[in-house]
N, C-alpha and C positions, 0 to 999 in steps of 0.2 A: 460320747452320747450327744444327741441333739435334743434339748429339753425345751418344751413349750411351757412357760411358767406363767400362771395367772395369779396376780395379787393386786387387788384394787388399790392398795396403798403402797407407795414407793417413794424414795427420795426424789426431789429435794424436800418433800414433806418430812417432818420430824415425827418420831414415835417408835415404839417397840416393834410394831408390825413392819414398818418401813425398813427398819434396821435389820431385822431378821431376814426379810426378803432380799435386801441388797447383799448382805454378807454371805448368805447361802449361795446366791447366784454368782457373786464375784469370786468366791472360793472355788466354785465348780469351773469357772472359766480358767482360774489359775491352774486347776488340775487337768486342763486340756479339753474340757467339754464346751459345747456351744449352747448358749442360753438365749432364747428370745423371751422377753418379759412383756406381757400385755397388762398395762396398768391404766389408771385414770390420769387426766391432766391435773396438775397440782391444784389443790383447793382445800385440803383437809388440815386442820379442823375448822377453819374460818368459814368455809362454804363459798369463798370468793375465788374465782379463776383469774390468775394474773393476766394483764392486758396482752402479753406476748402470745397467749393461746386463744384469744378471742377470734371467733369466726373460723376456727379450725375443727374439723371433725376428728382429725387425728394428727399426731406428729411422730415421726420416727427418727431417732438419733441414738448413737452409741453412748454408753456410760461405762467406763472402765472395762471395756470388752463385752459388755452385755448389750444385745440388740433390744432397745427399748421402744415399744410402741405405746404411745399415750393416746387414749381415746376420750372423746367428749363425754361428760356426764351432766345430768340435770341436777345441779347443786344450788343450794340457797343458804344464806346465813340464818334463816328461820328454820328451826328444827322441830318438826312435828311428824305425826305418823305419815301424812301424805307426802311431805317433802322427802322423808327418809325412803319411802317406797320408790318414789321417782328416781331418787339418787341411786339406789341399789339396782333397780330394774334397768335403768339406762346404761349402767356399766355392764350388766349381764348381756344385754342385747348387743351393745357395741363391741364388747370383748369377743363375743361369738363371731360377729361379722369380721372383726380384725383377724381372728384366727382362721377364717375361711379365705379372705381376699388379700390379706397382707402377710400372714405367716405361712407362706407357701413353701413347697419343697418337703423333703423328708424330715420327720421327727421320730424319735424313739419312744417318747412318752409325754404325757401331760402332767404337770405338777400344779395343783391348785390349792391355795391357802385360804382358809375360812376362820373367823368371819371377816367380812360379811358373807353369809351363807350363799347369797345369790351368785357369788363367784363360782360355786359348785354347779349352778344351772348352766352357765356357759361352758364349763369344763365337761359336764356330762354330755352335752350336745356335740361338742367337738370330739370327744373320745369316741362316741358312736359313729360320727360321720367320717372321721379320719381312721377309725379302727385302731386306736392307740390305747395302750394301758393308761389308766388313771391312777395317780398317787394323790391322795386327798389329805391335806394337812389340817388338823383341828387345833387351833391355838386357844379356843374358848368354845364352850358348848353353846350353840345357838340353834333354836330360839330360846333355850332354857334361860340363859343369862338375861336376855332382853325382857323376858316375862318376869323374872325375879326382880329386875330393876324398875318394873312398871312401864318400860318403854314400848312394850308390845302387849296389847290387851284384846285386840280384835280376834274372836275365836276362829273365824275363817282364815285369817292371816296366819295364826298359830298353827292350824291344821295343815295349811299349804306348806309352811316352812318345815314342819316336822316330816311331811312326806318327802320333801326335797332333801332334807338331811339324811333320811334313811336310804333314799335312792343313791345318794353319793357314797354312803357306806357300802352298799351292795355292789355298786359298779367298781369301786376301787380295788385295784390289785394289792394296794398297801395303804393303810391308814397311819399317818404320822401324828402323834399327839405330843404335847409338851409336858404333861404330868401323869403320874400314876392314877390320880383321881379321875381324869378325863378318860383314861384307858379303861378303868374299872366301870365307869358309867356306860361306855359303849358296849363293853362285854356283857353287862347286865341286861342289855337290850337284845342279846342273842347273837352278837357278832364274835367270831372266834378270836381268841387271844393271839393265835398265830398270824392273824391278819394285821396286827397292830405292833408298832414299835414306838418307843419313847425317845424323842430327841428334844431335850428340854431347852428352855431359854438359856442364854449364856452371854458372854461378853467378848468383844473384840479386844484381846489383851494387848494388841499393838497400839490401838487408839486410846483405850482407857488406861491411863497411867497417872500417877500422882505428879502434879506440876507445881513445884514450889514457887517459881517466879510468877506464874499466872495467878496462883493463890494470893500472893502478897499484893499484886496489882489490883485484883478485883476487890479485895477487902479494903484496900486503900481508897479506891474510887468510890466505894459505898460507905466509907466512913466507919468501917467495922474492924479496924486493926486489932482492937482489944476485946472484941465481943466473942461470945460463944455462939457460933452460927450453925443453925440447922437448915438444911436445904431440901426442898422438894422440887424436882425437875421432871415434868411430864405433862400428860394430858390433864386438862381441867374438866373432867366429866362427872357424870352422876356416880359411877362406880367408885370413884376415889374418895368421895365424901370429904372434900377439902374444908368443909365447914368446921370439922374437928380441929384443923390446924389454926383456923382463924379464932375459934373459941379458946384454944390453948394460949394463943398470943394475948388474948384479953385477960386470961388468968395470970399472965406473966407481966402485967403492966408495972408491977412493983419491982421487976427485975430487968431494968433497961439494958443490962449487959448481955442479955439473951436475945438473939435475933432469929426470926424465922423468915426464910426467903422462899417465895413461891415463884417458880420459873416455868413459863409455858403458856399454852392457849387451849381453848376448847369451849364446848357449848355451855358450860357452867361458869365461865370466867366472869361474865357480867354479874351474875348472882353472887359469886364469891367476893368480887370487888365491892359490891354494894354493902355486903355484910362487914367487910373490912373497914370501909369508910364510916359506917355507923359506929363501930367500936373505936376507931381511930387509935389503935394500939401502936405505940412508938416502936415496938420491936418487930413489927410485921412489914415486910417489903414485898411488893408484887412486881416482877420483871417480865418483860415480853419474852416470847418464845425465842430460843437461840438455835442457830444451826447446830447440827449434831457434832460437827467438828469442834465447837466451842464448849460442849457439855462437859468434857473432862476437866476443863479449867474451872468451871463453876462448881463441879463436885469437889474438886481439890480445895476450893475456897471454904468448904464446909468443915466443921468439926464433927458433925454427924449428919447422915442423910435420913430422910423420912420416907417410909413406904406404907402409906395408908390405903385401906380399902374398907368398904362398908361391911357391916355385920350381916352377911348373907351366907347361908349354909353352903351354897354352891361354890363360894369363893374359897372354901377350904381345899379345893383342888386346884387353886391358881398358884402359879410360880412367876412373879413379876420379873421381867428382865432387868428392871432398874435396880434390883437387889444386887445382881452380879456386876452391873456397871459401877455402882458405888464401891463394892469390894475391890474391883479391879483398880480403882483409884485409891485404894488403901483407906477408905472411909468406913467407919463403923455405921451401923444402921439402927434405927428404931422402927420396928415393923409391927403392924397390926393385922398381918395376914396369917390367919391360923391354919392348922392342918399341915399340909405338905411343906409349905414355905417355913412354917415355924420349926418343923423337925430339921430342916436344912440349916436354918439360922442357928439352932442349938448345936448341931453337929459341927458347924464351922467355928463356933465360938466367935461370931462376928458382930454381935450386937445384942439388943434387948427386944423382947416381945412385950407389947402392951395390948390390952383388950381393944377391939375395934370401936370406933365412934365414942372414945372416952377422952375428952379434952383434959380432964383433971389428971389422968394417968400420964398423958403426954407431957403436960406442964411439970408434974412432979419428977418425971424421969429426966427431963432436961435440966431441972434445978440440981438433981442429984449428980448427974454425970459431968456437969460443968466443972466440978472440983476433982474430977478423976481423969486428968489428961493422959496419964500413962496407960490406964485401962483402955481409953479410947484409941490410943495409938496401937496397942497390942491387938485389939479387936479388928482394927483396920488391916493390919499386917496378916492376921489370921484369915481374914476374908479374901485378901489377894491370893494367898497361897492356895486356899481351898478352891477358888475359882479357876486358877491356873491349872490345877491338877484334875478338876472334874467338869468344868463348865466353859472351856475355851471354845469360842465359836468356830475357829479354824478346824479344830479336831472334830467338832460336831458335823461340820459340812463334809469332811472327809468320810466320816462314818456313814452319813446318809447317802453319799455318792456311791458307796459300796453296795448298799441296799438297792439303789436304783439300777446299778449295773446288773445285779442279779435278776431284776425284773426284766430288763431288756434281753438278757441271755435266755430267760425262760420263754419270753415271747417269740424269740427267733426259733427256739427248739420246737415250739408248738406249730 
């Protein structure tokens, strides 16, 4: 197959979206398919484009066999409604133009990953113009999530986004979702179950492994050789509610042997850092974003990994990929993601669920499990085995490729 893949976010940017896009595309290349990726120039989440990309409307270069086209976007460190709309719309327009003028030749289908939903706008136009089947991936419901988080309030913008969302669903030959909750939501809006498949988030089981030497080195460098270490590694955004972790560290000020590490970057990092500085909790550390290749080492340095999300009903259908990354590294987790993620956590016997946005529950759980190293180790091993059996990214990519091949075959028959 020749696949034209649209994902606004892609490495070297770090994050779950970037990882999923890269690992799907690279595995398809491994299987003998050709993939052209149209993405943005690196800037997320800081909103700053590196100097190497200044003055360029696009750059084209291969990455592990993937033909990557990076297009300019109107980005800014200032995050508000206007800057976000310019950011999304500039990608939509430039991705469409790249699909016309740069991604020439024959393709078998278009694969578009949302959110941002405006990726779907470019994909819709390209699928109509090139007369190609569209496969639309929904990793999160948008605009519903943006509305729930208060990031999108303008009624006209919500109406426009909803119409675009439904147009993508109607046009798509196949809708790929990451959870049962998202699938059910789309079905409740009148779209047939036969049109949807679930390819959940998962882990790269070759990259994410427990690394003892790196664990020892990081803990030594941070002066945490004898501490009980809880790690959050990921985006510092509104949805994560990282204030809960900072508040928990404040409640643990009389427990200096318990450390909480926040690793990453994002639009809320300044706010989180200011709160941390106000409390000045000795057990709280904030580290800069790390390349994805280093994340397994930092997860290995943890005694437990943290999976927080805000208390929003829509998030009961969310299944964070960092859950499987932690398990792949044989780390147990404390998760505040209810619903589908909680059911999987309990099925795997890989950690503890606590109510979302509850600092006291987090602090108490950390104090409790600190004295249970054998249980922590067993939960970590359980998680690794569970992920290997059911959530390997390599197997997921192979399964999805089979669906895409069926769509290509059906298109040729018609």
